[in-house]
N, CA, C and O atoms as a Tripos MOL2 file, in Angstrom:
@<TRIPOS>MOLECULE
protein
  312   311    78     0     0
PROTEIN
NO_CHARGES

@<TRIPOS>ATOM
      1 N          10.5440   -2.9500   26.0620 N.3       1 UNK1
      2 CA         11.5500   -3.8880   26.5760 C.3       1 UNK1
      3 C          11.2720   -5.2250   25.9210 C.2       1 UNK1
      4 O          10.1580   -5.7360   26.0380 O.2       1 UNK1
      5 N          12.2060   -5.7890   25.2610 N.am      2 UNK2
      6 CA         12.1740   -7.0900   24.5600 C.3       2 UNK2
      7 C          12.9940   -8.1340   25.2700 C.2       2 UNK2
      8 O          13.8690   -7.8100   26.0730 O.2       2 UNK2
      9 N          12.7200   -9.3660   24.9830 N.am      3 UNK3
     10 CA         13.4880  -10.4620   25.5700 C.3       3 UNK3
     11 C          14.8850  -10.3240   25.0640 C.2       3 UNK3
     12 O          15.8040  -10.5120   25.8620 O.2       3 UNK3
     13 N          15.1390  -10.0190   23.8370 N.am      4 UNK4
     14 CA         16.5010   -9.9280   23.2870 C.3       4 UNK4
     15 C          17.3050   -8.7690   24.0480 C.2       4 UNK4
     16 O          18.5090   -8.9030   24.2660 O.2       4 UNK4
     17 N          16.6740   -7.7470   24.4010 N.am      5 UNK5
     18 CA         17.4690   -6.7110   25.1690 C.3       5 UNK5
     19 C          17.8580   -7.0860   26.5650 C.2       5 UNK5
     20 O          18.7200   -6.4660   27.1880 O.2       5 UNK5
     21 N          17.1970   -8.1240   27.0490 N.am      6 UNK6
     22 CA         17.5380   -8.5650   28.4810 C.3       6 UNK6
     23 C          18.4770   -9.8500   28.3270 C.2       6 UNK6
     24 O          18.9220  -10.4270   29.3190 O.2       6 UNK6
     25 N          18.7400  -10.2440   27.0750 N.am      7 UNK7
     26 CA         19.7090  -11.3380   26.9620 C.3       7 UNK7
     27 C          18.9650  -12.7340   27.1040 C.2       7 UNK7
     28 O          19.5950  -13.7700   27.3180 O.2       7 UNK7
     29 N          17.6750  -12.6970   26.9810 N.am      8 UNK8
     30 CA         16.7740  -14.0670   27.0450 C.3       8 UNK8
     31 C          16.0950  -14.1920   25.7050 C.2       8 UNK8
     32 O          15.7880  -13.2350   24.9940 O.2       8 UNK8
     33 N          15.9000  -15.4000   25.4430 N.am      9 UNK9
     34 CA         15.1100  -15.7950   24.2150 C.3       9 UNK9
     35 C          13.6650  -16.0830   24.6020 C.2       9 UNK9
     36 O          13.3480  -16.2940   25.7730 O.2       9 UNK9
     37 N          12.8180  -16.0870   23.6170 N.am     10 UNK10
     38 CA         11.4190  -16.3450   24.0360 C.3      10 UNK10
     39 C          11.2940  -17.7420   24.5010 C.2      10 UNK10
     40 O          10.4200  -18.0460   25.3130 O.2      10 UNK10
     41 N          12.1410  -18.6190   24.0160 N.am     11 UNK11
     42 CA         12.1710  -20.0840   24.5090 C.3      11 UNK11
     43 C          12.4700  -20.1020   25.9930 C.2      11 UNK11
     44 O          11.8020  -20.8060   26.7500 O.2      11 UNK11
     45 N          13.5010  -19.3100   26.4390 N.am     12 UNK12
     46 CA         13.9550  -19.3250   27.7960 C.3      12 UNK12
     47 C          12.7500  -18.6350   28.6730 C.2      12 UNK12
     48 O          12.4850  -19.0650   29.7950 O.2      12 UNK12
     49 N          12.1250  -17.6690   28.1570 N.am     13 UNK13
     50 CA         11.0050  -17.0550   28.8490 C.3      13 UNK13
     51 C           9.7790  -18.1010   29.0360 C.2      13 UNK13
     52 O           9.0930  -18.1440   30.0570 O.2      13 UNK13
     53 N           9.6060  -18.9210   27.9300 N.am     14 UNK14
     54 CA          8.5330  -19.7970   27.9170 C.3      14 UNK14
     55 C           8.8070  -20.9000   28.9360 C.2      14 UNK14
     56 O           7.8820  -21.3900   29.5840 O.2      14 UNK14
     57 N           9.9970  -21.2670   29.0710 N.am     15 UNK15
     58 CA         10.3100  -22.3570   29.8830 C.3      15 UNK15
     59 C          10.2020  -21.9950   31.4360 C.2      15 UNK15
     60 O          10.0780  -22.8800   32.2830 O.2      15 UNK15
     61 N          10.2560  -20.6650   31.7470 N.am     16 UNK16
     62 CA         10.0750  -20.2290   33.0820 C.3      16 UNK16
     63 C           8.6590  -19.5970   33.3440 C.2      16 UNK16
     64 O           8.4240  -18.9340   34.3540 O.2      16 UNK16
     65 N           7.7850  -19.8350   32.4170 N.am     17 UNK17
     66 CA          6.4340  -19.2390   32.6490 C.3      17 UNK17
     67 C           5.8220  -19.5130   33.9650 C.2      17 UNK17
     68 O           5.3220  -18.6450   34.6800 O.2      17 UNK17
     69 N           5.8950  -20.8270   34.2540 N.am     18 UNK18
     70 CA          5.1210  -21.2850   35.4980 C.3      18 UNK18
     71 C           5.8530  -20.7340   36.7520 C.2      18 UNK18
     72 O           5.2280  -20.5580   37.7980 O.2      18 UNK18
     73 N           7.1180  -20.4750   36.6530 N.am     19 UNK19
     74 CA          7.8750  -19.8450   37.7690 C.3      19 UNK19
     75 C           7.4540  -18.3850   37.9590 C.2      19 UNK19
     76 O           7.4000  -17.8640   39.0730 O.2      19 UNK19
     77 N           7.1420  -17.7170   36.7560 N.am     20 UNK20
     78 CA          6.7650  -16.2680   36.8640 C.3      20 UNK20
     79 C           5.3110  -16.1580   37.4740 C.2      20 UNK20
     80 O           5.0080  -15.2350   38.2300 O.2      20 UNK20
     81 N           4.4340  -17.1510   37.1020 N.am     21 UNK21
     82 CA          3.1410  -17.1760   37.6570 C.3      21 UNK21
     83 C           3.2200  -17.3520   39.1490 C.2      21 UNK21
     84 O           2.6120  -16.6260   39.9350 O.2      21 UNK21
     85 N           4.0260  -18.3880   39.5110 N.am     22 UNK22
     86 CA          4.2320  -18.6000   40.9920 C.3      22 UNK22
     87 C           4.7280  -17.4620   41.6810 C.2      22 UNK22
     88 O           4.2850  -17.1910   42.7970 O.2      22 UNK22
     89 N           5.6920  -16.6940   41.0770 N.am     23 UNK23
     90 CA          6.3040  -15.5590   41.7890 C.3      23 UNK23
     91 C           5.2520  -14.3910   41.9060 C.2      23 UNK23
     92 O           5.2160  -13.6560   42.8930 O.2      23 UNK23
     93 N           4.4010  -14.2710   40.8320 N.am     24 UNK24
     94 CA          3.3530  -13.2590   40.8420 C.3      24 UNK24
     95 C           2.3060  -13.7060   42.0030 C.2      24 UNK24
     96 O           1.9000  -12.8580   42.7980 O.2      24 UNK24
     97 N           1.9390  -14.8740   42.0690 N.am     25 UNK25
     98 CA          1.1130  -15.3170   43.1540 C.3      25 UNK25
     99 C           1.7770  -14.9700   44.5080 C.2      25 UNK25
    100 O           1.1290  -14.4070   45.3900 O.2      25 UNK25
    101 N           2.8440  -15.2510   44.6370 N.am     26 UNK26
    102 CA          3.5750  -14.8880   46.0060 C.3      26 UNK26
    103 C           3.5160  -13.4620   46.1860 C.2      26 UNK26
    104 O           3.2160  -13.0510   47.3070 O.2      26 UNK26
    105 N           3.7570  -12.6320   45.2520 N.am     27 UNK27
    106 CA          3.6240  -11.0490   45.4020 C.3      27 UNK27
    107 C           2.1680  -10.7790   45.8960 C.2      27 UNK27
    108 O           2.0060   -9.9850   46.8230 O.2      27 UNK27
    109 N           1.1570  -11.3700   45.3490 N.am     28 UNK28
    110 CA         -0.1390  -11.1400   45.6930 C.3      28 UNK28
    111 C          -0.4200  -11.5800   47.1000 C.2      28 UNK28
    112 O          -1.1300  -10.8880   47.8300 O.2      28 UNK28
    113 N           0.1280  -12.7360   47.5160 N.am     29 UNK29
    114 CA         -0.0920  -13.2210   48.8630 C.3      29 UNK29
    115 C           0.5600  -12.3360   49.8680 C.2      29 UNK29
    116 O           0.1480  -12.3020   51.0270 O.2      29 UNK29
    117 N           1.6480  -11.5610   49.4210 N.am     30 UNK30
    118 CA          2.3300  -10.6970   50.3240 C.3      30 UNK30
    119 C           1.5620   -9.3390   50.4370 C.2      30 UNK30
    120 O           1.9200   -8.4850   51.2480 O.2      30 UNK30
    121 N           0.5650   -9.1760   49.6520 N.am     31 UNK31
    122 CA         -0.2420   -7.9900   49.6700 C.3      31 UNK31
    123 C           0.3470   -6.7770   48.9420 C.2      31 UNK31
    124 O           0.0090   -5.6310   49.2360 O.2      31 UNK31
    125 N           1.2620   -7.0700   47.9570 N.am     32 UNK32
    126 CA          1.7810   -5.9590   47.1990 C.3      32 UNK32
    127 C           0.7320   -5.2330   46.4030 C.2      32 UNK32
    128 O          -0.2480   -5.8380   45.9690 O.2      32 UNK32
    129 N           0.9110   -3.9990   46.2110 N.am     33 UNK33
    130 CA          0.0290   -3.1650   45.4750 C.3      33 UNK33
    131 C           0.1270   -3.4910   43.9370 C.2      33 UNK33
    132 O           1.0860   -4.1030   43.4670 O.2      33 UNK33
    133 N          -0.8930   -3.0580   43.2160 N.am     34 UNK34
    134 CA         -0.8830   -3.3140   41.7990 C.3      34 UNK34
    135 C           0.3000   -2.5880   41.1300 C.2      34 UNK34
    136 O           1.0330   -3.1380   40.3080 O.2      34 UNK34
    137 N           0.4400   -1.2500   41.5610 N.am     35 UNK35
    138 CA          1.5720   -0.4150   40.9900 C.3      35 UNK35
    139 C           2.9120   -1.0690   41.3190 C.2      35 UNK35
    140 O           3.7960   -1.1060   40.4630 O.2      35 UNK35
    141 N           3.0890   -1.5910   42.5540 N.am     36 UNK36
    142 CA          4.3700   -2.2490   42.9980 C.3      36 UNK36
    143 C           4.6020   -3.4040   42.1620 C.2      36 UNK36
    144 O           5.7280   -3.5830   41.6980 O.2      36 UNK36
    145 N           3.5640   -4.2860   41.8960 N.am     37 UNK37
    146 CA          3.8320   -5.4860   41.1270 C.3      37 UNK37
    147 C           4.1400   -5.1800   39.6710 C.2      37 UNK37
    148 O           4.8570   -5.9340   39.0130 O.2      37 UNK37
    149 N           3.5940   -4.0570   39.1550 N.am     38 UNK38
    150 CA          3.8100   -3.7030   37.7870 C.3      38 UNK38
    151 C           5.2750   -3.3140   37.4980 C.2      38 UNK38
    152 O           5.7240   -3.2850   36.3520 O.2      38 UNK38
    153 N           5.9970   -3.0140   38.6040 N.am     39 UNK39
    154 CA          7.4300   -2.5660   38.4830 C.3      39 UNK39
    155 C           8.4230   -3.7160   38.5970 C.2      39 UNK39
    156 O           9.6340   -3.5060   38.5240 O.2      39 UNK39
    157 N           7.9070   -4.9390   38.7770 N.am     40 UNK40
    158 CA          8.7390   -6.0080   38.9670 C.3      40 UNK40
    159 C           9.2640   -6.7500   37.7480 C.2      40 UNK40
    160 O           8.6280   -6.6380   36.7000 O.2      40 UNK40
    161 N          10.3050   -7.4590   37.7790 N.am     41 UNK41
    162 CA         10.8800   -8.1590   36.6690 C.3      41 UNK41
    163 C           9.8800   -9.2820   36.2670 C.2      41 UNK41
    164 O           9.7310   -9.5530   35.0750 O.2      41 UNK41
    165 N           9.2300   -9.9010   37.1840 N.am     42 UNK42
    166 CA          8.1230  -10.8880   36.8530 C.3      42 UNK42
    167 C           7.0890  -10.3170   35.9050 C.2      42 UNK42
    168 O           6.7390  -10.9050   34.8820 O.2      42 UNK42
    169 N           6.6140   -9.1310   36.2970 N.am     43 UNK43
    170 CA          5.6010   -8.5050   35.4520 C.3      43 UNK43
    171 C           6.1370   -8.2510   34.0970 C.2      43 UNK43
    172 O           5.4720   -8.5010   33.0920 O.2      43 UNK43
    173 N           7.3550   -7.7470   34.0570 N.am     44 UNK44
    174 CA          7.9820   -7.3910   32.7170 C.3      44 UNK44
    175 C           8.1210   -8.5960   31.8900 C.2      44 UNK44
    176 O           7.8560   -8.5020   30.6910 O.2      44 UNK44
    177 N           8.5030   -9.7070   32.3800 N.am     45 UNK45
    178 CA          8.6640  -10.9650   31.6750 C.3      45 UNK45
    179 C           7.3350  -11.5290   31.1400 C.2      45 UNK45
    180 O           7.2340  -12.0300   30.0200 O.2      45 UNK45
    181 N           6.3320  -11.4150   32.0130 N.am     46 UNK46
    182 CA          5.0220  -11.8850   31.5360 C.3      46 UNK46
    183 C           4.3750  -10.9800   30.4760 C.2      46 UNK46
    184 O           3.6090  -11.4450   29.6310 O.2      46 UNK46
    185 N           4.6900   -9.7100   30.5370 N.am     47 UNK47
    186 CA          4.3190   -8.7850   29.4740 C.3      47 UNK47
    187 C           4.9150   -9.1640   28.1670 C.2      47 UNK47
    188 O           4.2790   -9.2610   27.1170 O.2      47 UNK47
    189 N           6.3070   -9.3900   28.3300 N.am     48 UNK48
    190 CA          7.0600   -9.6890   27.0270 C.3      48 UNK48
    191 C           6.4580  -11.0150   26.3690 C.2      48 UNK48
    192 O           6.3040  -11.0860   25.1490 O.2      48 UNK48
    193 N           6.1250  -12.0620   27.2290 N.am     49 UNK49
    194 CA          5.5700  -13.2300   26.6280 C.3      49 UNK49
    195 C           4.2440  -12.9610   25.9340 C.2      49 UNK49
    196 O           3.9710  -13.4350   24.8310 O.2      49 UNK49
    197 N           3.4430  -12.1840   26.6310 N.am     50 UNK50
    198 CA          2.1670  -11.8540   26.0850 C.3      50 UNK50
    199 C           2.3210  -11.0650   24.7720 C.2      50 UNK50
    200 O           1.6610  -11.3800   23.7820 O.2      50 UNK50
    201 N           3.1770  -10.0560   24.7640 N.am     51 UNK51
    202 CA          3.4540   -9.1580   23.5760 C.3      51 UNK51
    203 C           3.9480   -9.9560   22.3790 C.2      51 UNK51
    204 O           3.5980   -9.6540   21.2380 O.2      51 UNK51
    205 N           4.7540  -10.9670   22.6370 N.am     52 UNK52
    206 CA          5.2870  -11.7710   21.5620 C.3      52 UNK52
    207 C           4.5020  -12.8330   21.0450 C.2      52 UNK52
    208 O           4.5440  -13.1540   19.8570 O.2      52 UNK52
    209 N           3.6620  -13.4880   22.0350 N.am     53 UNK53
    210 CA          2.8670  -14.6380   21.7400 C.3      53 UNK53
    211 C           1.4930  -14.4990   22.4330 C.2      53 UNK53
    212 O           1.1270  -15.2460   23.3400 O.2      53 UNK53
    213 N           0.7590  -13.4720   21.9270 N.am     54 UNK54
    214 CA         -0.6110  -13.1830   22.5800 C.3      54 UNK54
    215 C          -1.5040  -14.2270   22.6230 C.2      54 UNK54
    216 O          -2.2730  -14.3230   23.5790 O.2      54 UNK54
    217 N          -1.5120  -15.1160   21.6180 N.am     55 UNK55
    218 CA         -2.5200  -16.2030   21.5500 C.3      55 UNK55
    219 C          -2.1190  -17.3620   22.5450 C.2      55 UNK55
    220 O          -2.9290  -18.2170   22.9010 O.2      55 UNK55
    221 N          -0.8450  -17.3240   22.9540 N.am     56 UNK56
    222 CA         -0.4990  -18.4870   23.8180 C.3      56 UNK56
    223 C          -0.4790  -18.0130   25.3340 C.2      56 UNK56
    224 O          -0.7200  -18.8100   26.2420 O.2      56 UNK56
    225 N          -0.1850  -16.6970   25.5610 N.am     57 UNK57
    226 CA          0.0210  -16.2440   26.9700 C.3      57 UNK57
    227 C          -0.9400  -15.0800   27.1650 C.2      57 UNK57
    228 O          -1.0500  -14.2120   26.2990 O.2      57 UNK57
    229 N          -1.6530  -15.0570   28.3280 N.am     58 UNK58
    230 CA         -2.6060  -14.0380   28.6100 C.3      58 UNK58
    231 C          -1.7440  -12.8170   29.0860 C.2      58 UNK58
    232 O          -0.5450  -12.8980   29.3500 O.2      58 UNK58
    233 N          -2.4570  -11.7430   29.1590 N.am     59 UNK59
    234 CA         -1.8680  -10.3470   29.5920 C.3      59 UNK59
    235 C          -1.7000  -10.5120   31.1120 C.2      59 UNK59
    236 O          -2.5050  -11.1280   31.8100 O.2      59 UNK59
    237 N          -0.6150   -9.9270   31.5550 N.am     60 UNK60
    238 CA         -0.3930   -9.9860   33.0240 C.3      60 UNK60
    239 C          -1.5930   -9.6080   33.8940 C.2      60 UNK60
    240 O          -1.8770  -10.2690   34.8930 O.2      60 UNK60
    241 N          -2.2940   -8.5370   33.5070 N.am     61 UNK61
    242 CA         -3.5610   -8.2570   34.1770 C.3      61 UNK61
    243 C          -4.4780   -9.4220   34.4020 C.2      61 UNK61
    244 O          -5.0130   -9.6470   35.4870 O.2      61 UNK61
    245 N          -4.6390  -10.1720   33.2940 N.am     62 UNK62
    246 CA         -5.6370  -11.2760   33.3850 C.3      62 UNK62
    247 C          -5.0330  -12.2860   34.2800 C.2      62 UNK62
    248 O          -5.7750  -12.8020   35.1160 O.2      62 UNK62
    249 N          -3.8150  -12.6360   34.2240 N.am     63 UNK63
    250 CA         -3.2370  -13.6010   35.1230 C.3      63 UNK63
    251 C          -3.3140  -13.1000   36.5850 C.2      63 UNK63
    252 O          -3.5820  -13.8730   37.5060 O.2      63 UNK63
    253 N          -3.0810  -11.8340   36.7630 N.am     64 UNK64
    254 CA         -3.1490  -11.3790   38.1750 C.3      64 UNK64
    255 C          -4.6160  -11.4820   38.7060 C.2      64 UNK64
    256 O          -4.7680  -11.7540   39.8970 O.2      64 UNK64
    257 N          -5.6020  -11.3040   37.9820 N.am     65 UNK65
    258 CA         -6.9680  -11.4050   38.2430 C.3      65 UNK65
    259 C          -7.3250  -12.9120   38.5610 C.2      65 UNK65
    260 O          -7.9880  -13.2150   39.5530 O.2      65 UNK65
    261 N          -6.8700  -13.7790   37.7100 N.am     66 UNK66
    262 CA         -7.0840  -15.2240   37.8800 C.3      66 UNK66
    263 C          -6.3820  -15.7160   39.2290 C.2      66 UNK66
    264 O          -6.9230  -16.5420   39.9650 O.2      66 UNK66
    265 N          -5.2500  -15.1970   39.4720 N.am     67 UNK67
    266 CA         -4.5100  -15.5860   40.7080 C.3      67 UNK67
    267 C          -5.1640  -15.0590   41.9520 C.2      67 UNK67
    268 O          -5.1490  -15.7130   42.9950 O.2      67 UNK67
    269 N          -5.7500  -13.8560   41.8500 N.am     68 UNK68
    270 CA         -6.3960  -13.3320   42.9850 C.3      68 UNK68
    271 C          -7.7100  -14.0920   43.2990 C.2      68 UNK68
    272 O          -8.0840  -14.2010   44.4670 O.2      68 UNK68
    273 N          -8.4030  -14.6120   42.2820 N.am     69 UNK69
    274 CA         -9.5630  -15.3820   42.4860 C.3      69 UNK69
    275 C          -9.1790  -16.6850   43.0910 C.2      69 UNK69
    276 O          -9.8520  -17.1990   43.9840 O.2      69 UNK69
    277 N          -8.0240  -17.2570   42.5750 N.am     70 UNK70
    278 CA         -7.6220  -18.5310   43.1080 C.3      70 UNK70
    279 C          -7.3090  -18.3370   44.6300 C.2      70 UNK70
    280 O          -7.7570  -19.1270   45.4610 O.2      70 UNK70
    281 N          -6.5430  -17.2870   44.9690 N.am     71 UNK71
    282 CA         -6.2220  -17.0610   46.4180 C.3      71 UNK71
    283 C          -7.4420  -16.9290   47.2630 C.2      71 UNK71
    284 O          -7.4970  -17.5080   48.3480 O.2      71 UNK71
    285 N          -8.4970  -16.1420   46.7880 N.am     72 UNK72
    286 CA         -9.7290  -16.0430   47.4970 C.3      72 UNK72
    287 C         -10.3280  -17.3930   47.7380 C.2      72 UNK72
    288 O         -10.6840  -17.6870   48.8790 O.2      72 UNK72
    289 N         -10.4750  -18.2970   46.6740 N.am     73 UNK73
    290 CA        -11.0390  -19.5150   46.7700 C.3      73 UNK73
    291 C         -10.3670  -20.4250   47.8620 C.2      73 UNK73
    292 O         -11.0300  -21.1370   48.6160 O.2      73 UNK73
    293 N          -8.8600  -20.3340   47.8860 N.am     74 UNK74
    294 CA         -8.1150  -21.0400   48.6950 C.3      74 UNK74
    295 C          -8.4280  -20.6350   50.2640 C.2      74 UNK74
    296 O          -8.5230  -21.4730   51.1600 O.2      74 UNK74
    297 N          -8.5730  -19.2120   50.4470 N.am     75 UNK75
    298 CA         -8.8180  -18.7270   51.6750 C.3      75 UNK75
    299 C         -10.1210  -19.0540   52.2520 C.2      75 UNK75
    300 O         -10.2610  -19.2330   53.4620 O.2      75 UNK75
    301 N         -11.1010  -19.1370   51.3870 N.am     76 UNK76
    302 CA        -12.5300  -19.4420   51.7850 C.3      76 UNK76
    303 C         -12.6490  -20.9590   52.0540 C.2      76 UNK76
    304 O         -13.5170  -21.3660   52.8260 O.2      76 UNK76
    305 N         -11.7910  -21.8100   51.4320 N.am     77 UNK77
    306 CA        -11.9620  -23.2170   51.5950 C.3      77 UNK77
    307 C         -11.2180  -23.6170   52.9370 C.2      77 UNK77
    308 O         -11.4430  -24.6990   53.4780 O.2      77 UNK77
    309 N         -10.3340  -22.7070   53.4390 N.am     78 UNK78
    310 CA         -9.6080  -23.1120   54.6180 C.3      78 UNK78
    311 C         -10.5370  -22.9180   55.8380 C.2      78 UNK78
    312 O         -10.1380  -23.1970   56.9690 O.2      78 UNK78
@<TRIPOS>BOND
     1     1     2 1
     2     2     3 1
     3     3     4 2
     4     3     5 am
     5     5     6 1
     6     6     7 1
     7     7     8 2
     8     7     9 am
     9     9    10 1
    10    10    11 1
    11    11    12 2
    12    11    13 am
    13    13    14 1
    14    14    15 1
    15    15    16 2
    16    15    17 am
    17    17    18 1
    18    18    19 1
    19    19    20 2
    20    19    21 am
    21    21    22 1
    22    22    23 1
    23    23    24 2
    24    23    25 am
    25    25    26 1
    26    26    27 1
    27    27    28 2
    28    27    29 am
    29    29    30 1
    30    30    31 1
    31    31    32 2
    32    31    33 am
    33    33    34 1
    34    34    35 1
    35    35    36 2
    36    35    37 am
    37    37    38 1
    38    38    39 1
    39    39    40 2
    40    39    41 am
    41    41    42 1
    42    42    43 1
    43    43    44 2
    44    43    45 am
    45    45    46 1
    46    46    47 1
    47    47    48 2
    48    47    49 am
    49    49    50 1
    50    50    51 1
    51    51    52 2
    52    51    53 am
    53    53    54 1
    54    54    55 1
    55    55    56 2
    56    55    57 am
    57    57    58 1
    58    58    59 1
    59    59    60 2
    60    59    61 am
    61    61    62 1
    62    62    63 1
    63    63    64 2
    64    63    65 am
    65    65    66 1
    66    66    67 1
    67    67    68 2
    68    67    69 am
    69    69    70 1
    70    70    71 1
    71    71    72 2
    72    71    73 am
    73    73    74 1
    74    74    75 1
    75    75    76 2
    76    75    77 am
    77    77    78 1
    78    78    79 1
    79    79    80 2
    80    79    81 am
    81    81    82 1
    82    82    83 1
    83    83    84 2
    84    83    85 am
    85    85    86 1
    86    86    87 1
    87    87    88 2
    88    87    89 am
    89    89    90 1
    90    90    91 1
    91    91    92 2
    92    91    93 am
    93    93    94 1
    94    94    95 1
    95    95    96 2
    96    95    97 am
    97    97    98 1
    98    98    99 1
    99    99   100 2
   100    99   101 am
   101   101   102 1
   102   102   103 1
   103   103   104 2
   104   103   105 am
   105   105   106 1
   106   106   107 1
   107   107   108 2
   108   107   109 am
   109   109   110 1
   110   110   111 1
   111   111   112 2
   112   111   113 am
   113   113   114 1
   114   114   115 1
   115   115   116 2
   116   115   117 am
   117   117   118 1
   118   118   119 1
   119   119   120 2
   120   119   121 am
   121   121   122 1
   122   122   123 1
   123   123   124 2
   124   123   125 am
   125   125   126 1
   126   126   127 1
   127   127   128 2
   128   127   129 am
   129   129   130 1
   130   130   131 1
   131   131   132 2
   132   131   133 am
   133   133   134 1
   134   134   135 1
   135   135   136 2
   136   135   137 am
   137   137   138 1
   138   138   139 1
   139   139   140 2
   140   139   141 am
   141   141   142 1
   142   142   143 1
   143   143   144 2
   144   143   145 am
   145   145   146 1
   146   146   147 1
   147   147   148 2
   148   147   149 am
   149   149   150 1
   150   150   151 1
   151   151   152 2
   152   151   153 am
   153   153   154 1
   154   154   155 1
   155   155   156 2
   156   155   157 am
   157   157   158 1
   158   158   159 1
   159   159   160 2
   160   159   161 am
   161   161   162 1
   162   162   163 1
   163   163   164 2
   164   163   165 am
   165   165   166 1
   166   166   167 1
   167   167   168 2
   168   167   169 am
   169   169   170 1
   170   170   171 1
   171   171   172 2
   172   171   173 am
   173   173   174 1
   174   174   175 1
   175   175   176 2
   176   175   177 am
   177   177   178 1
   178   178   179 1
   179   179   180 2
   180   179   181 am
   181   181   182 1
   182   182   183 1
   183   183   184 2
   184   183   185 am
   185   185   186 1
   186   186   187 1
   187   187   188 2
   188   187   189 am
   189   189   190 1
   190   190   191 1
   191   191   192 2
   192   191   193 am
   193   193   194 1
   194   194   195 1
   195   195   196 2
   196   195   197 am
   197   197   198 1
   198   198   199 1
   199   199   200 2
   200   199   201 am
   201   201   202 1
   202   202   203 1
   203   203   204 2
   204   203   205 am
   205   205   206 1
   206   206   207 1
   207   207   208 2
   208   207   209 am
   209   209   210 1
   210   210   211 1
   211   211   212 2
   212   211   213 am
   213   213   214 1
   214   214   215 1
   215   215   216 2
   216   215   217 am
   217   217   218 1
   218   218   219 1
   219   219   220 2
   220   219   221 am
   221   221   222 1
   222   222   223 1
   223   223   224 2
   224   223   225 am
   225   225   226 1
   226   226   227 1
   227   227   228 2
   228   227   229 am
   229   229   230 1
   230   230   231 1
   231   231   232 2
   232   231   233 am
   233   233   234 1
   234   234   235 1
   235   235   236 2
   236   235   237 am
   237   237   238 1
   238   238   239 1
   239   239   240 2
   240   239   241 am
   241   241   242 1
   242   242   243 1
   243   243   244 2
   244   243   245 am
   245   245   246 1
   246   246   247 1
   247   247   248 2
   248   247   249 am
   249   249   250 1
   250   250   251 1
   251   251   252 2
   252   251   253 am
   253   253   254 1
   254   254   255 1
   255   255   256 2
   256   255   257 am
   257   257   258 1
   258   258   259 1
   259   259   260 2
   260   259   261 am
   261   261   262 1
   262   262   263 1
   263   263   264 2
   264   263   265 am
   265   265   266 1
   266   266   267 1
   267   267   268 2
   268   267   269 am
   269   269   270 1
   270   270   271 1
   271   271   272 2
   272   271   273 am
   273   273   274 1
   274   274   275 1
   275   275   276 2
   276   275   277 am
   277   277   278 1
   278   278   279 1
   279   279   280 2
   280   279   281 am
   281   281   282 1
   282   282   283 1
   283   283   284 2
   284   283   285 am
   285   285   286 1
   286   286   287 1
   287   287   288 2
   288   287   289 am
   289   289   290 1
   290   290   291 1
   291   291   292 2
   292   291   293 am
   293   293   294 1
   294   294   295 1
   295   295   296 2
   296   295   297 am
   297   297   298 1
   298   298   299 1
   299   299   300 2
   300   299   301 am
   301   301   302 1
   302   302   303 1
   303   303   304 2
   304   303   305 am
   305   305   306 1
   306   306   307 1
   307   307   308 2
   308   307   309 am
   309   309   310 1
   310   310   311 1
   311   311   312 2
@<TRIPOS>SUBSTRUCTURE
     1 UNK1         2 RESIDUE 1 A UNK
     2 UNK2         6 RESIDUE 1 A UNK
     3 UNK3        10 RESIDUE 1 A UNK
     4 UNK4        14 RESIDUE 1 A UNK
     5 UNK5        18 RESIDUE 1 A UNK
     6 UNK6        22 RESIDUE 1 A UNK
     7 UNK7        26 RESIDUE 1 A UNK
     8 UNK8        30 RESIDUE 1 A UNK
     9 UNK9        34 RESIDUE 1 A UNK
    10 UNK10       38 RESIDUE 1 A UNK
    11 UNK11       42 RESIDUE 1 A UNK
    12 UNK12       46 RESIDUE 1 A UNK
    13 UNK13       50 RESIDUE 1 A UNK
    14 UNK14       54 RESIDUE 1 A UNK
    15 UNK15       58 RESIDUE 1 A UNK
    16 UNK16       62 RESIDUE 1 A UNK
    17 UNK17       66 RESIDUE 1 A UNK
    18 UNK18       70 RESIDUE 1 A UNK
    19 UNK19       74 RESIDUE 1 A UNK
    20 UNK20       78 RESIDUE 1 A UNK
    21 UNK21       82 RESIDUE 1 A UNK
    22 UNK22       86 RESIDUE 1 A UNK
    23 UNK23       90 RESIDUE 1 A UNK
    24 UNK24       94 RESIDUE 1 A UNK
    25 UNK25       98 RESIDUE 1 A UNK
    26 UNK26      102 RESIDUE 1 A UNK
    27 UNK27      106 RESIDUE 1 A UNK
    28 UNK28      110 RESIDUE 1 A UNK
    29 UNK29      114 RESIDUE 1 A UNK
    30 UNK30      118 RESIDUE 1 A UNK
    31 UNK31      122 RESIDUE 1 A UNK
    32 UNK32      126 RESIDUE 1 A UNK
    33 UNK33      130 RESIDUE 1 A UNK
    34 UNK34      134 RESIDUE 1 A UNK
    35 UNK35      138 RESIDUE 1 A UNK
    36 UNK36      142 RESIDUE 1 A UNK
    37 UNK37      146 RESIDUE 1 A UNK
    38 UNK38      150 RESIDUE 1 A UNK
    39 UNK39      154 RESIDUE 1 A UNK
    40 UNK40      158 RESIDUE 1 A UNK
    41 UNK41      162 RESIDUE 1 A UNK
    42 UNK42      166 RESIDUE 1 A UNK
    43 UNK43      170 RESIDUE 1 A UNK
    44 UNK44      174 RESIDUE 1 A UNK
    45 UNK45      178 RESIDUE 1 A UNK
    46 UNK46      182 RESIDUE 1 A UNK
    47 UNK47      186 RESIDUE 1 A UNK
    48 UNK48      190 RESIDUE 1 A UNK
    49 UNK49      194 RESIDUE 1 A UNK
    50 UNK50      198 RESIDUE 1 A UNK
    51 UNK51      202 RESIDUE 1 A UNK
    52 UNK52      206 RESIDUE 1 A UNK
    53 UNK53      210 RESIDUE 1 A UNK
    54 UNK54      214 RESIDUE 1 A UNK
    55 UNK55      218 RESIDUE 1 A UNK
    56 UNK56      222 RESIDUE 1 A UNK
    57 UNK57      226 RESIDUE 1 A UNK
    58 UNK58      230 RESIDUE 1 A UNK
    59 UNK59      234 RESIDUE 1 A UNK
    60 UNK60      238 RESIDUE 1 A UNK
    61 UNK61      242 RESIDUE 1 A UNK
    62 UNK62      246 RESIDUE 1 A UNK
    63 UNK63      250 RESIDUE 1 A UNK
    64 UNK64      254 RESIDUE 1 A UNK
    65 UNK65      258 RESIDUE 1 A UNK
    66 UNK66      262 RESIDUE 1 A UNK
    67 UNK67      266 RESIDUE 1 A UNK
    68 UNK68      270 RESIDUE 1 A UNK
    69 UNK69      274 RESIDUE 1 A UNK
    70 UNK70      278 RESIDUE 1 A UNK
    71 UNK71      282 RESIDUE 1 A UNK
    72 UNK72      286 RESIDUE 1 A UNK
    73 UNK73      290 RESIDUE 1 A UNK
    74 UNK74      294 RESIDUE 1 A UNK
    75 UNK75      298 RESIDUE 1 A UNK
    76 UNK76      302 RESIDUE 1 A UNK
    77 UNK77      306 RESIDUE 1 A UNK
    78 UNK78      310 RESIDUE 1 A UNK
């Protein structure tokens, strides 16, 4: 699946990168399973960004791991 097949340009995907991260974090906060998250549009868009620009955007698995650690830190700080 590419950005062009979905009607979006890489520039449009890049402009929404932080929204995709925020949505992924929300899915993690909801307790969604890894398999469930991997079926989402958010995951697909993050994969597309990583596949097209791997030096600029981390793989969705890496982002998920980062966000999980961030959530754990926030919970222990509270």
